[in-house]
N, C-alpha and C positions, 0 to 999 in steps of 0.2 A: 784754473778755476772755471774755465768755460766762459759762457756769456758774460757773467758778472765780473770777470777779472778786469775788464777794461773800464768798468764804471767807477767814477769817483764817488766815494761814500760820504760826500758832503751833501748838504741839502741842495736839491735841484732847484735853482732859482730861475723862475720865469718872470721877466719884468714887463711892466706896462710902461708906456712912454712917460707917465707922470711920476715914476719912481726911479731911484738910483741906489746903488750900493755904496756905502761909505766904509772905507777900510782905515779906521783910525784906532782909537783906544779900544780895549777889550769890552768896555761897557757901552759902546755906541749902539744905536738902533740899527738892526738889520731889516731891510725891507724885502719881503718874499713875494711881492707882487700878488699874483692870483693863485699860485700853486704851492701846495705843501708836498714834499716827498720824504717819506721815512726811509726809503731804501733805494739806492741806485740813482738814476736820473729820470726826469720827466720825459715822457714820449711826446706829449702834445704841447705845442707852443701856446703862448698866452692868447693868441687870436684864433685858436682852432674853431672850426665850425661845428664839428660833431665827431664822435668816435668813429674809427675806421670800420667797425663791424656792424654798422647800422645802415638802413636804407632811409635817408632823410625824407623821401617822398612816400614812405609807407602810410597807407590810409588808416584812419582810426575808426574802425567799424566792428560790429558784431560782438559776440559773447563767447567766452571760453569757460568751460566747466571742468573742474578737477575733482577726482575722488580723493578722500583723505581718511586714513584709518583712525579709529578712536572716537573721541567726542570732545566737546569743549563746554565750559561753563561760565566764561567771562571774556571781557574785551581788554583786559589789562595785561599786556605782555610782561610787565615788570612786577607783577604781584608775587608775593612769597608763597602763595598757595593757589590751588586750582589749576585748571588747564585753559590757557588762553586760545581764542579762535585763531586759525591760520591767518597769517599776514598782518596781524594786529601790530607787530613791531614796525611795519612799513607805513603805518598811518602818519608817522611823523617824518619830516625831512631831517637830514643831517646838516651840519654846518658845511661839510665838504662832501663831494661824491667821488666814489672810487670806480674806475672802469674795470672791465673784465679782461683786459689784455695787458695789464701792467701789475707789477707787484708793489703794493704800498705807495701808490701815487694818488693824490687827491686834488680835485678841481672844484671851482666855486659852485656852491649851491646856495644855502642861506648866507654863508660868509662870502661876501663879494671880494674882499681883500684880507690879507693877513700880514702881520709884521711882528718881529720878535727881537729881543735883546740877544746879542752875540754870545752872552754867557748863559743863555736859556733861563734867565731868572723871571722873564715875563713874556707874554704874547698877547697881541691885540687882534681882534677880528672886527672888520667893518661889515655890518649887516646890509644885505641888499635892500634898498628902500622899497622895493616892490614886494618883498616877502610878506605873505599873509597866511593866516590860519584859515580853515575851511569856512568859518563864520564871518570872514572878512576883516577880522581884527589884525592889525599889523604885527609882525614879529619884531620885537625890539631886543635891545641888549638886556633889559630887565628880565625877559623870558629866559635868556641864556643863563644869567646869574641865578635865577629862580630854579632852573632845571638842575644845575649842579648842586645847589643846596638841598633840593628835594631828594636827589639820589643819595647824597651824603647822609641825610637824616632818616630817610625811609626806604632807601634802596637795599639791594642784596648786600650781604657782608663783604663780598670780594670787591665791590666797587669802593667801599669806604677804605678798605685796607690798601688797595692799589693806588688810590689817589690821596693818601694821607699826607703826602708831601706838598700838596697844593694848598697854598696859604689862603687864597680867596679867588673867587670869580665875581667880578663886579661890573656894573654898568657905569662907564665913565662919561657916556653921553647916551642919547636916545638910541643911536645905532652903532655904538662901539662898546664891545665887551672886552674886559681885560682879565687875563689869567695870570696870577702871580704865584710863584713857587716859594715855599718855605726853604726848600733845598733845591737849587737849580737841577733840572732833570729834563733833558731834551725829549726823551721818548714819552714821558708822561705829559709834558707840555703839548707836544704834537698830537698825542693820542686824543686829548680832549678837543683840540681844534679840529681834528679830522672826523671823529666818530660821534660826537654828541648829537643825539636826537633831541631837538628842542621842544619842550613841552609848553603849552599855553598857560601862563600863570593865572589868567582870569578863570580858567576852568579847573586847574589842579590845586589851586590854593585851598580849596575846601574839601579836597579828596585825599585819602591816604594812599600813597603810591604802593604800599605793601599789600593792600587789600584788593580783591577782585572787583571788577566793574560789571554790573548787570546790563548796562547799556553802552553803546559805542561812545568814546570820548571825542572831543573836538581835535581834529588832526590838522596836518598841513601838507601831506604828500599828494601824489597824483590821483590816488583813489580814496574814496570814503565809503563807509558802510551804507548801503541803501536799504537792504532788507535782510532779515535773519530769522531763523527758527532755532531757538536755543538747543545746542547739542546736536542739531541735525544738519544745518546748512547756514552759510553766510555769503552774502553777495555784495561785491564792491562795484561802485560805479565810478567811471572816469570823470573827474571834476572838470567840466568845461571851462571853469574860471581859474583853473590851477595856475598859480602865479608864475611857476617856473617852467611851463611847458615849452617855451622857446629858448631856454638856456642851452648852450652847447652840450651839456651833460645829458640832456633829455631829448634832444632831437633824434627822431627815429626810434624812440623807445615808448613803452606804455601805449601800445597800439590797439588794445582791446577796450571797447567801450564798457564792457562788464566782465568781471571775473567772479566766478562762483566756486565755492568749495562745498561738496556734499560729503557727509561723514558716514562711514560704514564701520561696523564692529568686526568684520571678518574679511580677510584678504581675498579669499575665494569668492565670496559674495560680491566684493567690489570689482573683481576682474570680470565676472559674468555681467555685472551691471554695465561696465565699459563696453563689452562686446555687444550688448543689447542696445547701446546708444544712449545710456544715461549720462555719460560725460565724455569729454573730447580727447583727452590726451593722458597717456600713462607712461611713466618712466619705470620700467620693470626692474625690480631688485631680485626677483627669484629666477634662478636658472631653469628650474623645472617648469615654471609657468611659461617662460620664454620659449622653451624647446617644445612644449607639448600642448599648450592651451590657446595659443594665438591662431586659431583656426575657426572656420564657420562661414556662413553665407556672406556676412559683411566683409570678410577678407576675400572671398572668392569673387565677389562682384566689384571689388576695388574701393568699397566705401572706407575701409580701414587699411592703412598702410603700416608696415612694420619695417623699422630701419635701425641699423647699428651705426652709430656715429662716433668715430674715434676722437680722442682728445689727448691733450698733453698735460692734464691737470695732475698736480701732486695728489697722492692718494691718501684718503683717511685711513687711520689705523684701526681696523675693526677687530674685535675679539671678545672672548669671554673674560670679563674683567673681575679680578679678585678684589674684594674689599680687604685690604691688608690690615685694617683695624679690627676685623673679626678674628677672634682667638685662633680659629682653625687655620687661618692663612697667614699668621704672623711669621711662620718659619719659611724661609726662602726655599728650603729643600722640599717642603710639601708642595709649594706652588710649582716648582720645576717638575716634580714627579707627576703632577696632574696634567702637565702639557703632553705627556706621552699617551694620554687617553684619547687624544684626537688623531684619528687616522684620516688626514686630509686627502691623501692619494686615493683611498677607497671612496671617500665622500665625493670627491671631484668627479670620479669616473661613474659612480652609481647614482649620484643625486644631482650633480651639477652639469652633466654632459660635457665634462672637460672644458668648461668655459673660464675657469678661474686660475689665478696664480696665487700661491701662498704668500701672505704678507710676512715680512720679517723686520721692518723698520718703522720708526715713527716719522721718518722723512721719506716715505716711499715715493719713488719716481722723481727724486731730486738728487742733486749732487751732494747733499748733506747726509745721505744714507751711509751708515758706517759699514764698510766692507774691508775684508782682509784684516791685518793687524794694525794697531795704532801707528800713525806716522810720527815723525820726530816732533812735529808741531803739536800733535795730540798728546804725546807723552809729557810734554812740558806742562800741559794743563792737568793731566790725570795723575801724574806722580805725586804731587802734594796731597792728593785725595786718596792715596793708595790704601790707607787703613780703613777707609769708609766705603770702599766699593769691592765687589766680588773680584777675586784674583784673576779669573778668566778674562776679564776686560783686557788684560795685558797679554794674554797668551793664546787666545783662541778667537776665531771669527764666529759670531753667533749665527746659528741656523736652527730653525724649528726642526723637531724630529721628523724624519722621513721614513715611510714604510714602503713595502712592495706593492701596496694597493690590493692585496688579496683579502684583506679583512682580518687576517691573523696577525696579532701584534705581540706575540710571545716575547720577542727580543726587547720590544719597548717596555713591556711589563716587567721584565727582569731588571731593567735599568731603573724603572720607577720604584720597584720594591727595595732596591739597594738604597736609593735616596730616602725612602720612607723609614727604613731601618735606622739609618744614620740620624733621622729626626725623632726617633723614639717610638716608632710604630711597627707592629708585626701582625701577621695573619694568625688569628685564632678562630678555629671553626669557620673558616672562609670569610671572616669579618676582619677588616683592618682595624686594629685595636691599639690604643695608646698604652704603652707598657706601664707607665706610672699611674695613670688614672683609671685605666680599664674602660674608657669611653670609646665607642666606635667612631670611625672617621666618617662623618656625614655633614652635609651642608645643603643649602637651598639655592636653587637658581630661580631668580625672580624674572618673570616675563610678562608681556601684555599682548603678544601677537602669536597666533598659531604658526606663522612662518618661523619664528624663533624656536618654538617647541620642536619643529621638524628637524632643525639643524642641531638641537641640543640632545635629542634622543640617542643618536649614535654614540655621543660622548658619554651619556648616562649609561648606556649598555656596556661600554668598555670599562667604565669605572666600576660597575657592578661586578665584572669579571675580576677586578682587582680587590674586591671586598669593600668597596667604597660606595656609600649611598649619596646620590645627588637627587634631591627632590626638586621637581619642576613645579613651581607655583605660578599660576596665571591669574592676573588681576587686571582691573580696568586701568586706563591710562591715568586717571586722576589719582587713584591709590598708588600707582607706580611712581608718579612724580613725587608724591608726598614721602614715600618710603626712601626714594633716592635722596631727597633733600635732607631727610632725617638720618641718612646713612643706616637705614634699617634693612640691610640685605647682606647676604654672603657673596653672591655673584650675580652679575647681570651680563647680558649680551649688549655691548655698546660700542661706541667708536670715539676716537680722538680726531678732531678736525685736522684736515690736511694742512701741513706746514710748508709753504713754498720756500720759506727760509726761517732761520731761528729768530723769531721776533720776541719782543718783550711780553707778548700775550702768553708765552709759555710760563710766565710767573703764575698766572691765574690757574693754569692747568696742573702744574706740578709742584710749585713751591709750597712748603708747609705752612707759610703764613696764610694760605688760602684753604686750609683744610676744612673750614666750615662751609665751603661752597660746593655745589654739586659738580663743578668743573673738575675738581680733583677726585674723580670717581673712585680711583683705586685707594684713596686715603693715604697717599705717599707722604711720609715724614722722614726725609733723608737729608742729612747735612751735605752730602755730596751733590745731590740734585739741587738743593737750595743754592749751593755755591755756583754751580754751572749755570742755572737760570739767572742768577744775579749777574754773573759775568757776561752772559748773553745780552742782558739789558744794558750793560755799561759799555759794550764794544760794538754797537751797531754801525759805527763808521769805519771799522777795520775789517775789510773783506776776508783777509787771510785768517785773522783771529776768529772771525765768525764762522768760517768754514770748519776750523778745528774744534771750536766750541760745539757746533751743531753735531758733528760726528762723535765727539766725546760724550755729549749728552745721550745720543742715540745708543752708544755702547752701554752706558750705565743703565739706561732704561731696559734695554734688551736683556742684560744679564741679571737683572733683578726680578724677572719673571712676574711682572705686574698683570699680564694678560696671557691667555692662551690665544695666540694670533690666529686669525681666520684667513681671509682671502680678499683679493681685489680684482677689478676689471678695468682695463684701459679704454673703455668705450661706453657710451650711453646706449641702452636698449630702449628705444622709443617706439611706441605705437600710438597712432593718432587717426582720428577721422579726417579724411582727406579734404581739408578746407584751408590749410595753412600754407603760407609762403614764408620764406626766410631769406635774410641777406646772403650774398655770395660769400662773405667772409664770416667765419665763425670765431667768436672770441676765444682767446687762448685758454682761459681758466673757467669757462662756464659754458653751458649748453646755449644760453642766450635766448631763452623763450621770451624774455621781455622785449626782444627786437623783432619777433615774428609778427605777422599780421594775417588777417583773414581775407582770403580771396572770395569775393561775392560770387564770382563765376563758378568757382569750384564748389562753394557751399550750396549753390542752387541745384546741384546734381545729387545732393545727399537727401536722405529722408528728412522730413520737415523738422523733427525735433533737434537735429544736429546742424541745421543751417546757421 
């Protein structure tokens, strides 16, 4: 199993001198010192000074400006409608902080210490007595309890469903909060302790968490909103009185005094603005732009530098996602047939300058990617689900369709026509028609970016050759988010977040109990997927079982054709105005811009607007 084979899948316990572990009855208190680990073992000791990938002497100076596509209309990241401004989720600190060079390990931030029952029926966190909100009000256990109740009553539906087994979160003293489980569950208990962003009760008690905010709320993180132009820009200022600036998790991070996001409606316009000096750094997602557009006088004179930075990150699964709740896509044979309309080899050569690799897995770039045929361990998991999953899960390795790159896909079309015929469709007067209803096969691709339209058009063209109509409908980001939340779409171009390992978060993404959330974009309601994601949640401490479960889930998702898979790249394409320095060590799972800093010497050589 590679690197993780040697790891003990028990909680990584890092002790302080004032705590010890008692090994008596099953219901005794277990003290976890300062660290929580959901997976593997903790990398950093209890007395660590800072993360390995930072420069602890980095100066905190200057301003960085980013370009952002779309618009925003509010400052509440957790609202059920509207588009929140970039970075508004980071206005609040979490109980614990997660580094970018570990998988699922968490170190003290608001929560100074944690302890829990060995049967996982309860957990307590001690709040750092120095923790404060931006207005100077102390963060207390009452804020923690209030936050949980607020999310359970006014938060998004998936939060309430996921944490339904939590009996209560209460303040047992001013600085100690207790989480009690109705049904003991290690993963959900740890998830709350690790990830909760604590809201200030004194601000939010009179606000509805489900509704947008016209003005910035009171936060607690390293940055707070200083100025903004609604829908156009928002600027964050480093809080000089930030209570946690000297904690080990923050040393060497948050090195820009100001961070600004400027909004643009068009990708091409935004790129030209960057080249003209309107903002500082751009991580390029378009192969065409990267290959052809990063030229000009500011590149020639060295003001802008262009760099490809390799990484080891698990890759997000990007694709054209079918809404399987839409009538047109309920039949798996129709979904599979449409995958033959993407000629990736032609697109990669003619549009992407051969920069990409075709994606095939929901655990891309990890050991959990399903390859070959199921192993004996996987068969033990899959066989009881045999009647609920496609037969090819057992007999074939999944691979997306491959073409010769010529642009001629007659062979692929023949395969697609065969599948469509089996599903009750046939060509009539060059239109793919349902034999029973007489209705044409047509659907809508919902987009908000011209870049997405560019990659959708070749698929649209091939579908037209097959007698299928794909309408491309472009709307603004606010409308797009609303329609996504309402599941008012046939297809979107989207991605599933990278999974470094099969975590309980997969429940929110794939389990049918979360069908009313936007995370289950494909609208999957599968007993087999439900069973696999549930088993993944229950087997976090068994590495071999988790390996087999991850690969089994991957196979089931692959052969259900929930997406037309797109592509991935194992490097960052970064262009920046030459004023940045960065640590010698790059974090394993992130670009690490939060560890960069501005060199005043380098900045002094740039045009005035970009210093």
